[in-house]
C-alpha positions in Angstrom: -24.5 21.9 11.5 -28.3 21.7 11.9 -29.8 20.6 15.2 -31.5 17.3 14.8 -33.8 15.2 17.1 -32.0 12.6 19.2 -31.5 9.3 17.4 -33.9 6.6 18.5 -33.7 2.9 18.3 -36.8 0.7 18.6 -35.8 -2.1 21.0 -38.7 -4.2 19.9 -37.1 -4.6 16.5 -35.0 -7.6 15.6 -31.5 -7.0 17.1 -29.4 -9.1 14.9 -29.6 -11.0 11.6 -26.8 -13.5 11.0 -24.8 -12.5 8.0 -24.7 -16.1 6.7 -28.5 -16.4 6.7 -29.0 -13.1 5.0 -28.2 -13.8 1.3 -28.0 -11.2 -1.5 -31.7 -11.7 -2.2 -32.8 -11.6 1.4 -35.2 -9.0 2.6 -33.8 -9.1 6.2 -31.2 -6.5 7.2 -27.7 -7.7 8.0 -27.6 -6.1 11.4 -25.5 -7.3 14.3 -25.8 -5.8 17.8 -23.7 -6.1 20.9 -25.1 -4.4 24.0 -23.4 -3.4 27.3 -24.0 -1.1 30.2 -25.5 2.0 28.6 -24.0 1.4 25.1 -24.9 -0.5 22.0 -22.5 -1.4 19.2 -24.4 -2.0 15.9 -22.3 -3.4 13.1 -23.7 -3.5 9.5 -21.2 -4.9 7.1 -21.6 -3.9 3.4 -24.8 -2.0 3.9 -27.3 -2.5 1.1 -30.7 -0.9 0.4 -32.4 -3.1 3.0 -29.8 -2.2 5.7 -30.1 1.6 4.9 -33.9 1.3 5.1 -33.5 -0.3 8.5 -31.3 2.6 9.6 -33.8 5.2 8.3 -36.6 3.4 10.1 -34.9 3.2 13.5 -32.6 6.3 13.5 -33.3 9.9 12.6 -30.0 10.8 11.1 -29.5 13.6 8.5 -30.5 12.7 5.0 -27.1 13.7 3.6 -25.5 11.1 6.0 -27.6 8.4 4.5 -26.5 9.5 1.1 -22.9 9.3 2.1 -23.4 5.8 3.4 -24.8 4.8 0.0 -22.0 6.6 -1.8 -18.6 5.1 -2.4 -16.8 8.3 -3.4 -16.5 10.1 0.0 -13.4 11.7 1.4 -12.5 11.1 5.1 -14.4 13.5 7.2 -16.3 14.2 10.4 -19.7 15.8 10.4 -20.7 17.1 13.9 -24.3 17.4 14.9 -25.9 18.2 18.3 -26.7 14.6 19.1 -24.2 12.5 17.2 -21.1 12.4 15.0 -20.9 11.0 11.5 -17.3 9.9 10.7 -15.9 8.5 7.4 -12.5 6.9 7.5 -10.5 4.7 5.1 -8.1 1.9 6.0 -5.8 -0.2 3.8 -6.9 -3.9 3.3 -4.9 -6.3 1.2 -7.0 -8.0 -1.5 -5.5 -11.5 -2.1 -7.6 -12.0 -5.3 -5.8 -9.2 -7.1 -2.7 -9.1 -5.0 -2.7 -5.4 -4.1 -3.9 -2.9 -1.4 -7.4 -1.5 -1.6 -9.0 1.2 0.5 -11.8 0.0 2.8 -14.3 2.6 3.8 -15.6 2.7 7.3 -18.7 4.9 8.1 -19.5 5.4 11.8 -22.3 7.1 13.7 -21.3 7.9 17.2 -23.8 9.0 19.9 -23.9 9.1 23.7 -25.3 5.6 24.0 -24.6 3.9 20.7 -22.0 3.4 18.0 -22.8 2.2 14.5 -20.1 0.8 12.2 -20.8 0.4 8.5 -17.7 -1.0 6.6 -18.2 -1.3 2.9 -15.8 -4.2 2.8 -14.7 -6.6 5.6 -12.0 -4.9 7.7 -10.2 -7.7 9.7 -9.4 -5.7 12.9 -13.0 -4.4 13.2 -14.4 -7.9 12.6 -12.0 -9.4 15.1 -12.9 -6.8 17.8 -16.6 -7.2 17.2 -16.3 -11.0 17.5 -14.3 -10.7 20.7 -16.9 -8.3 22.1 -19.7 -10.6 21.2 -18.2 -13.8 22.5 -16.5 -12.6 25.7 -18.4 -11.0 28.6 -15.2 -9.6 30.0 -14.2 -7.9 26.8 -17.7 -6.6 26.2 -17.8 -5.1 29.7 -14.4 -3.6 29.3 -15.2 -2.0 25.9 -18.8 -0.9 26.4 -18.6 0.3 30.0 -16.4 3.3 29.2 -18.7 5.0 26.8 -18.9 5.4 23.0 -15.8 7.5 22.8 -13.6 4.8 24.2 -15.2 2.2 21.9 -14.5 4.6 19.0 -10.9 4.9 20.1 -10.5 1.1 20.2 -11.9 0.6 16.7 -9.8 3.2 15.1 -6.7 2.3 17.1 -7.0 -1.4 16.1 -7.5 -0.5 12.5 -4.3 1.6 12.5 -2.4 -1.0 14.3 -3.4 -3.4 11.5 -1.4 -1.2 9.1 2.0 -2.0 10.8 2.3 -5.7 9.7 1.6 -4.6 6.1 4.2 -1.9 6.4 6.7 -4.4 7.7 6.0 -6.7 4.8 6.6 -3.8 2.4 9.9 -3.1 4.2 11.0 -6.7 3.9 10.1 -6.6 0.2 12.3 -3.5 -0.3 15.2 -5.2 1.5 14.8 -8.3 -0.8 14.8 -6.1 -3.9 18.0 -4.4 -2.7 19.7 -7.7 -2.3 18.6 -8.9 -5.7 19.6 -5.8 -7.6 23.3 -6.9 -7.6 22.6 -10.5 -8.5 22.3 -9.9 -12.2 18.5 -9.7 -12.3 18.2 -6.0 -13.0 15.6 -6.3 -15.7 13.4 -8.5 -13.6 13.7 -6.2 -10.6 12.2 -3.4 -12.6 8.7 -5.0 -12.3 9.2 -5.7 -8.6 10.2 -2.1 -8.0 7.1 -0.9 -10.0 4.8 -3.1 -7.8 6.5 -1.8 -4.6 6.0 1.8 -5.8 2.4 1.1 -6.5 1.8 -0.3 -3.1 3.4 2.7 -1.4 1.4 5.1 -3.6 -1.9 3.4 -2.7 -1.0 3.4 1.0 -0.1 7.1 0.9 -3.4 7.9 -0.9 -5.3 6.2 1.9 -3.4 7.7 4.8 -2.7 11.3 3.7 -6.3 12.7 3.7 -7.0 11.3 7.1 -4.4 13.2 9.0 -6.5 16.3 9.1 -9.6 14.2 10.1 -7.8 12.6 13.0 -6.9 16.1 14.3 -10.6 17.0 14.1 -11.4 13.7 15.8 -9.1 14.7 18.7 -10.9 18.0 18.9 -14.4 16.5 19.0 -13.6 13.5 21.3 -14.5 15.4 24.5 -18.2 15.0 23.7 -18.3 11.2 24.3 -15.2 10.4 26.3 -14.2 10.9 29.9 -11.5 13.4 30.8 -9.1 10.7 32.0 -9.3 8.9 28.7 -8.4 11.9 26.4 -4.8 10.8 26.1 -5.8 7.7 24.2 -6.7 9.7 21.1 -3.2 11.1 21.2 -2.0 7.6 20.6 -4.0 7.4 17.4 -2.4 10.5 16.1 1.0 9.1 17.0 0.2 5.9 15.2 -0.9 7.8 12.1 2.3 9.9 12.1 4.4 6.8 12.5 2.7 5.3 9.5 3.2 8.4 7.5 6.8 8.6 8.4 7.4 5.0 7.4 5.6 5.6 4.1 7.8 8.7 3.5 10.9 6.6 4.2 9.7 3.8 1.9 9.0 6.3 -0.8 12.6 7.6 -0.6 14.0 4.0 -0.4 12.1 2.7 -3.4 13.1 5.8 -5.5 16.8 5.2 -4.5 16.4 1.5 -5.4 15.0 2.5 -8.8 18.0 4.8 -9.4 20.4 2.1 -8.2 18.9 -0.5 -10.4 19.1 1.8 -13.5 22.7 2.5 -12.6 23.5 -1.2 -12.3 21.8 -1.9 -15.7 23.6 1.0 -17.3 26.9 -0.2 -15.8 26.5 -3.7 -17.2 25.6 -2.3 -20.6 28.7 -0.1 -20.6 30.8 -3.1 -19.6 29.5 -5.1 -22.6 29.9 -2.2 -25.0 33.5 -1.7 -23.7 34.4 -5.3 -24.4 32.7 -5.2 -27.8 34.5 -1.9 -28.7 37.9 -3.3 -27.6 37.4 -6.4 -29.8 36.3 -4.2 -32.7 39.4 -2.0 -32.4 41.7 -5.1 -32.1 40.2 -6.7 -35.2 40.2 -3.5 -37.2 43.9 -3.5 -38.3 43.8 -7.2 -39.1 40.8 -6.5 -41.3 42.7 -3.6 -42.9 45.7 -5.9 -43.7 43.5 -8.6 -45.0 41.7 -6.2 -47.3 45.0 -4.7 -48.6 46.5 -8.0 -49.5 43.2 -9.3 -50.8 42.9 -6.8 -53.6 43.2 -8.2 -57.1 46.3 -6.2 -58.0 50.0 -6.9 -58.0 52.0 -5.9 -54.9 55.5 -6.7 -53.7 56.2 -10.3 -52.8 52.9 -11.4 -54.1 54.4 -14.4 -55.8 56.4 -15.7 -52.9 55.1 -18.3 -50.5 57.0 -16.6 -47.7 55.0 -13.4 -48.1 51.9 -15.2 -46.8 53.6 -16.2 -43.6 55.1 -12.7 -43.2 51.7 -11.2 -43.4 50.4 -13.7 -40.9 53.3 -12.8 -38.6 52.5 -9.1 -38.8 48.9 -9.7 -38.1 49.7 -11.9 -35.1 52.1 -9.4 -33.7 49.6 -6.6 -34.2 46.9 -8.7 -32.4 49.2 -9.6 -29.5 50.4 -6.0 -29.1 46.9 -4.5 -29.0 45.5 -7.1 -26.7 48.4 -6.6 -24.3 47.9 -2.8 -24.5 44.2 -3.0 -23.8 44.6 -5.4 -20.9 47.2 -3.1 -19.3 44.8 -0.2 -19.6 41.9 -2.3 -18.1 39.8 -2.3 -21.3 39.7 -6.1 -21.3 
């Protein structure tokens, strides 16, 4: 990658503009800053043109990185420069308005004395960590005193830890679907299974491309983290692999549930068809007898009243015999 001048920040500039005061039409950048011993955490949520202009004014990052911040079609990646790292990661966030998982993009600039986070949509664990860091001197000193590499680890680790409650909810949903399959709601379960499969697919689409990026992150972490803290990034890889293993397991489970549900529906249809077929076969000889004696022709005993009761007796005997036979064979 090209060698660029060291990023600079004008300390005389306004450090923070409250998000609630900076409306959509505001010309003030939505910049929040937390400072500690030798490190600044700058958070810009949903960066717009004004925020990007603020970044370009105060930092000398590569022009392609600014384009990537403005774009919403980036793949997870790490761009390594002489003086900083540019990282793009995605994390699943549940959107209550539409009731499904969406991918939240988190762009980060990491340097020796600064870390800039630019989420394109609110990411709860990042928001919570920033608020804790801003409101608590103890937390701020603990996070910012160990360098930008450790802060990067905490942000990524908390974001991955946030995935596990969502995965547990998905697992509980699959268990509920499994119980309801055998309660006679097979047709309704089809939609639940489809929704569960869509959630798993969306989750996998978010996590899969980042596995290689996390390996690159582990390789480049030495630039901004102390030697005794290197093991922390192994924990991120472990969390990512656990998430992927759970998604693989859920994928197999939901496919098995789909096959089971289809088998249950098919079995119930076969049971209905078996009963209807048995009744059709039982009634067939009765219909044949009624048709024969209902013809408008002369036949033996057609003038006697006893012939009617004889025919009825034959029909009842045939009906009783066939029902008994089918019950003994388990058809009814």
